[in-house]
N, C-alpha and C positions, 0 to 999 in steps of 0.2 A: 588476881585470881580470875576475874571475869574475862579479860582479854586473853589470858593464857589457857583457860580451860572451859569455863562456862559458856563463852560466846560460841564455841564450836558445838557444844552440847545443844544449845538453843537452836543453832542452825539446823542440826540434824532433825531435831524434834519438829520444829516448825515447818521445815521444807517437806518432811515426810507427811505430816498432817495435811499440809496445803495440797500436795499432790493427790492425796486420797479424796479430799473434799472437792477439789477442782477437776477430778478425773473426767466427769461427764462433759464439762466445758472444753477440756483439752481434746477430747474425742470429736466434739462438734466442730471445733476450730480446725482440727486436722482434716476433717472431711471437707469443710468449706474451703480451706486453703488449697487442698488438692484440686478442687473444682475451679476456683478463681485464678489460681496460679498455673493451672494446666500441668500439674505434675507434683513433685515433692513439695509438701507444705512447709518443710523445715529448712532452715538456713543455718549452716555451721560455718563458723569463722574463727580463725586463729587469733587469740588475744593474749596479752601479756599478763601474767599472774604474779603471785608472791615469789620473792627470791628464795632460792634454796640455800643450803649451808655454805655454798661456794660463792654466794652473792650474785648468781645468775637467775634472771627471771624465768619462771616456769611458763612455757607456752602451751596453752590448752585450747580445745575446741569449745567455743561458746555456742549454745544451742538457742535459736530463736524461731518464731514463726516467720516465714518468708513474707515480706511486705512489698517486694518488687519482683516483677516477672522477669523472665529471661529473654524478652523480645530483642531481636537483633536486626540490623539493617541488611541491605543486599550484599555487603562485604563481610558479613558474619560478625560485625562489631556490635557490642551491647548498645542499645539506645540510651539516651540520657535518663538520669534519675527521674526527671519530671514526667517522662512518658511511661517508664516502667512502674512508677508508683501509682497503681490504680486506686479506685475508690475503696476497695476492700482493704488494701494496704494502708491507706490513709486512716481508715477506721481503726485498724489494729494499732497504729502508732498513736493516734489521738487518745485511745483508751489504755495504752500501754499493755494491751493483751499480747502483743508480740513478744513481750519479755517473759511470759509465763513458763516456757520450757527451761528457762535458766534455773528453775527450782531443781532440776536434775543436776546442774552444775554445782548448786549449793549442797545437795545431798552427797555428791561425790567428793566434795571438799575443794573443788576448784575455786569456788566463790563463797562469799558470806552473804547474809541478808543485807548488812550494812557495811560499807567500806568504799574506798575509791573505785569508781567504775573501771572495769577492765578495758583498756584501750587496744587498738590495733597495734600489731608489731611495728608497722610503718610509722605509727605515732611515737612509740616508745624510743626508737633509735634517735629521734630528734630531741629528746628530753636531756636536760643537763643532769649531772650527777645528783644535784640537790633535788630536782624534780623527780628523779627516779627513786627517791626515798619513799615515794608513794607505794612502791612495790615491796616495802618492808612488811606490809600487812596483806591479808587476803582481800582481793577485790570484792566489791559488793554489788548487789542488785540495785541498791540506791545508796546515796552518800550525801555528804554535806554540800558538795557542789551542785548536786541534783535538786536540792531544796532551796538553793540560793541563786537560781537563774538558769541552771541546766545548759541549754543550747543558746541562751541569750546573754552569755558572758564570754569574755575572751578565754582562749586556752590557758593563758598564763594565770588568770584569776581562778579558773577551775582547779589547777594544780596547787595553787595557794590554799584553796579550801581543803584539798586532799591532805596536804601537810598539816593544816590546822587541826583536822580531825585526828591525826596521829599524835601531834605534839600536845594537844590539849588534854590527852588522856582518853583512852577508849573505855567507856563505862556503859553499863546497862541503861542508866538514865539518859545519857546522850543518844544512844541507839534508839531508844523508845521515842524520843523527841523527833528524831529523823524519820522514823517509821510513820508516826502520826502526821507529820508535815508532808511526807511523800503521798500518803493517801489523799490528803486535801488537794495536793497538786494534781494528782491523777483525776480526781473528780472534777476539778476546774479545767482540766486539759491545758494547763499553762506551761509555757516554755518548751513546747514540743520541738519546734524547729526554729533555727535562727532566721530572722526576717530576711526574705528575699532568696532563700535557698530551699531546695527540696530535702536536703539532709545536712547534718552538720559537716563542716569542712574538716578534712584531715589536718593534723597538727603541722605536718611538713608543708602542706599547701598554704596553710595560714601564715607560716613563717616566711615562705617564699613571697607570697602576696604582700606581706608587710615589709619586705626588704630586710628581714633579720637573718636570712641565709641567702647565699648566692646560688646560682643554678648548678655550679660544679659541686658544691657541698651537698645540695639537694640530691643530685644524682648518686653520689657516693653513699649517702644514707639510705636511699631507696634500694640500692644494690645490696647493702648490708641487711636490710629488712627481708629482702627476697631470699638471701642465703639462710637466715634464721628460720624462715617459714619452711623452706625446703628441708632443712635438717630436722624439723619438728614433725614432719609428716610421716 
């Protein structure tokens, strides 16, 4: 009953209350973001969500506060993550405040408070059928993988945790445990970024770097991801 009905009820109630209580903070961060990012403080990105009745993942726009500027070089190409991730962006990531707008996604039903984190479409296409079982449930603001290493564990281990969350049974007790542990992690600012990187590496890049896919397969999968994103816009 919890997974089928009450979980969604709790998501609606808690996200609605959180948006009301945090509204002043959201306004302040919006104004500060517009100043520090010199423009739109919000960042929308297509992510893979729960499968529909036909077994196809829903692709939705995830809303976050922008943590990287749009600075470009003389050729019009975006500068590296390390350069575009300014001090304000690092502050947002370290405190996880950049995730607050996702409360809107939760209220709309694209996401849940707890569940497998919604990944990029270009990550999804590299997943095996078994790994894509993570999309049998609604993705979450936080999840089992996020409280067990987050960006400091391998992609494969992340998805093992996602499936463990599903297969072990989705219960109120387990969700509350993850919420409490998430709060502790946020306070400690732990596992924000994999050591040596400015942001977590895409799954396809991880597989290519690890030699688990070849360049030809990589290019085919990336083209597939591009088609899916274009059809979702």
